[in-house]
N, C-alpha and C positions, 0 to 999 in steps of 0.2 A: 893036195885039195883039204883046206882049213874050212868047214862049216862051224857056222856059230848057231847057236841053241835060239830060241824066240826069243825075243827082250819083252818083259814084262812095260805097260805101261803105269803110268805113277797111279791111275786109280785102283790098281789091281791090291797096289800094299795098304796094306792096314796099318794106320798109325795110330797110337794111344789117345786119348784125349787128357791135355795135360792141367794137371789141380784138378780131375775132375773126382769127385767120393765117390764112394762105393755107396751101392743099396742100401747098406745095413748102417754105415753113418748116416745116409741121409734120413733112413727110417728111427736113426737113434736122436738128431736134430727136430726130428715133425713130434715126438715124443716128447720131448722138453718143451717145445714149445705152445704144446696143446698144456701141458704142466704149468707154464707159467701164467697160459690164460685163466686156466683153474683159480690159479690162487689171488690173479687180481680180480675175478668176481667174488672172490671168497672175500677177501684182505682190501679191497680196492686199488685204486692208482693213487699214485703220492698227490697228484694233482686235483684230486677230489677234496672236498672239503666236508662231504657230510661226515666222517667220522674221524678225527684227529687221532685216534691212538691205534687205529689198523689204516695199514696200507704195505702198497708194493712198490719199491724203488727200483728200479732198474736202472743199473749202474753201468751199463752199456750197451744205450739204445739204440745206437747208430749200427753196431755189429745185428743186435736183434733186429731190428727192422731190414737189413739185409738179409738178415737170414727168414723173414717171414717173405719175401721176394722172390727168395728162389722155392721156398716150400710152396707157394700156392702159384709159382710156373710163371709168374710176370719176366721173369730173368730166365735165361740159360744156364744150368750148372758149369759150364767151361769154365778154368780159371778161377773157381770156386773153393776156397778153403774153409771147413768148417768152423765155426768161431769158437772162442773161448767166451762163455756167458757168464755176467755176474748179475745180482740182484739181492736186495734185500727187505727182507720182511720185519712190519714191525705189528705188535700186537699186545693186547694187556690180560694179565691173569684175574681170576674172581676179584682180589683185593684193589683192582686199579694198576698196581705195578706193570710199567710197558717194559717189553721185553723185544731186544731185536736178535734176528738171525742172516746173518749175511751166507750167500752160497756163491759160490763157484764152481763152475758148471765145465769142469773139461770137454771137448771133443770126445765122444764114446760115452757120455753121462745118456740115456742110464742102463742100458745096457752092458756096457764094457767096464767104463769107469766107474768110482764114485763120485759124490759132491763132497768139496770140501769148504766145512762149514766154520763161522767167527759168529761165537753167539754173544750178548752181553744184556743184563740184568740190570736195571734203574736201582741205585743203593748197595752193588756190591762192586765196593772196589779193590777189594786185597785181589792181587797179580797171583797168586796162587790159586784161590777158589776159581778164579777165571779161565786158568789155564785147568784144571781137573773138568771144569762143565763143559771147558771145548775136547779135550780127551774123548771124553764120555761119548758125546755129543758123535765126535768124527769118527769115533769106533762102532757107533752105530750105523752112522753111512755108508761106511766099509761093510757092511752086514748085508747091507741092502743091496749091492751091486745085481743088479737085472731087472728092478723094478724101480718106478716112481716115487722118490724118497721125500723130496721137499716135504709136501704136507704131512708126512707123519714126523717130520724130524723138527716141524714147528711143534705138533702136539707135543713131542718129548720135552721141548725145550719148558713149554709151559706148564706140565706136571713136574719138571726136576725144580722150576722156579723154584715153589717155599719151601723146600728142603733149604734151598742154598742160601736165600734169603735169610733163615732161621739161622743159620752156620754163623753167617755174616754177623748177625745181629749178635749171637753168642762170643763171638772172637771180639767184635767192637764194645761191648758195654765194659767199662772200667769197675774194679774191684771197690767195693763199698768201701768208704775214708781214704780211697785212696786221690792223690791232689797228683794233678798234670805236672811233671819233671818241665822242668826247662828244655830239656834232649828232647823230649816228647813236642814241644813245643818248637822248638829249631826244625822240626821232619819239614813243617811249610815250609812252602817256596811262595818265593814272587817270583815270577818270571815272563818273560818277553819272547814269543815263537813267530819268526817271518814266514811268511809262503810267496811264492814268486806269485800268483793270484787266486783269489774265491770271489767268482763273482755269484751273485744275488740271481735266484730266478729259478722255478719249478725244472729246468733245463740241464741245470746243472746239477748231473747225480754225482759228480764225485765230492763235492763241495757239500750235498747232502747227506754223504756217507760219514765224512770227516766230521760234521757238525754232531750229525748224530752218535758217533764214537765218544764226543765230548759229555754226553749226558752220566751224570751220577761222577765222572772222574775229574774232569777240571771244571772252574767254576771263574767267572770273568768275561770280559767284552773283545768280540776280535771284530775289528775293523776292515772291513769288506774292500774290495777292490785290484785293484794292481800297481805297486804291490799289494800286501794283507800282513797284518800284525797283531797277533793277539795279548793281549795281557791279563795274565792268570793266574790264579792262585791255585796250589796244589802241594800233593807230595811226590816227591822225587819219583816215585815208584809208578805213582799214574801218571805223571806228566810222561816219563818214559813208554808207558803204556801207550797213552793219546798220539804220543808222536809215532809209533809203533802200528798203530791202527790207521792214522793218516797215511802214511807211508802206503800201506796194503789199498787204501780207497783210490791212490793215485794222485795225493796232493801231502807231497812230502814237504816236512815241515823245519827248520832248523831253530832250538832254542840258541837265542843270541847273546841272553843275558839272563841272569839268574842271582836269586839272593835271599838268604834265611829270612823267613819272617821272624822278627823280634816281639815281646811282650808290646813293648811299648807301641809298636804298630798296631794302629786300626782300623780296622774294617771297614770306613767308608765308601768304597767301592765295591766291595761285593758282599751285597744283602740278600742275594739270593744264593742259590747251588748252581746258579745254571751257566752257561757261555752264551752270553747275551750277542747277537747280531746286531751290528752298527751300520747305519746306510753309507751309501756314498758320500764325500762332500758335493754339496750343494752348486750344482750347476757345474759338476766336472765329470760328466760319460759315469767311466767306472773306476776313478780316483778316491784312493782313499783319504778320509775326513782324518788328515795330519793334525788338524788343532785338537781336533778332542784327542787324539792319540798322545797327541802332547802331555795334553790336561790330567789324563790316567796317571802319565807317569811320573809327574811332578805331585798328585797326590800320592804316590806312593814313596816320594823320595827317591825316585828311578831319574839316575842326569840324562841329557839328551845333548849330544848322540850318547849314544849308545858305550860305557866305557868297555874295555876288554874284561874278561869275567873267565876262569876255568870252564872247560868241557864237560858238559853236566853229559855221565855216564853210569 
C-alpha cells in the first residue's frame, strides 16, 4: 500500500515579493531624498523667483515624486525599483560667476555608490579645463562613498572655480602685439542644431539642463517648440561639447548645418553671449516660430531649406 505524505497548502509556501528593494536600499533612498531636501532649503527651488543665481533643478522629477510616495508610506514597496535620480545645483561664487553642478545618483547612493557629477563654470569654454575639473570632482565623489556628498561637492566646486577661471583667463589672453590670424577667425562657426522638441516652462527639466549647459559655450537663438531649432555661433569644440551635454540631459540635438564664420560676416544677430530662448509661434500652441527662424538664417546668409554639409565631428 502506497501512502502519500501530507500535502502542503499554498498558504504555507513563502513567495518572495517581486522587485521589492532591500531595507538597505530603502535607507539609501531615504538618505538621498533628505539630502535633496536640504539642498533645496539652502539653494532654493528652480521655480522660486527669490534668487536667480541659486537654485536646485530636479531633472528626474517624476522618479523623485514616486520615490517620495514610497518612502512616506503612501504606496506599497511591491514592484518598486529604486530609481536613478538626477538634479542640478546652480549657485555663484564671490565675484558673481555662476557655477553649475549636475548630479547623477545611482541606486545605492550614498552608502554603496558614488555620485557622478558634471560641473560647469561660466566663462570657461576650453574642453581640457572642463574635463580636468570634472575628473577632479568625480575623484572627490568616489572618496566619499558612504557619506552624503552633494553639499560638499558643491562647496568644492565653488572653491576650485576661481583658480580655473584664472587659468582660463591666462590661456585665452593674446600675446602683446599679436594680431588675430585668418585661421583663428575661421575657428568660429555658424551652426544650426535641430531638436525633436524643446518646450517652455519650469516643469520641463531636461530642457532647463540643456539650456543651462549652453551658458558661456554657445550664443545665439533657440526657437522653442516641436520641432525646435537653434541658430548659434560657437567654436567647433564648444559646439560639440554642448551637444554632448544636451544628450546627457536627455535632449539630443543634431547639427544639421554649419559653416565657418568669415571675416566679412557681421555679428548682427549675436550681440550678447547667451543662447536666447525664443517663444512659440503666436497662436500655434507649441509650434516653433518658423518665420523668425528663417529670418535669422537669412541674416547669416544660410539658405533655406538647409543645404547638405559635411558631418561635424
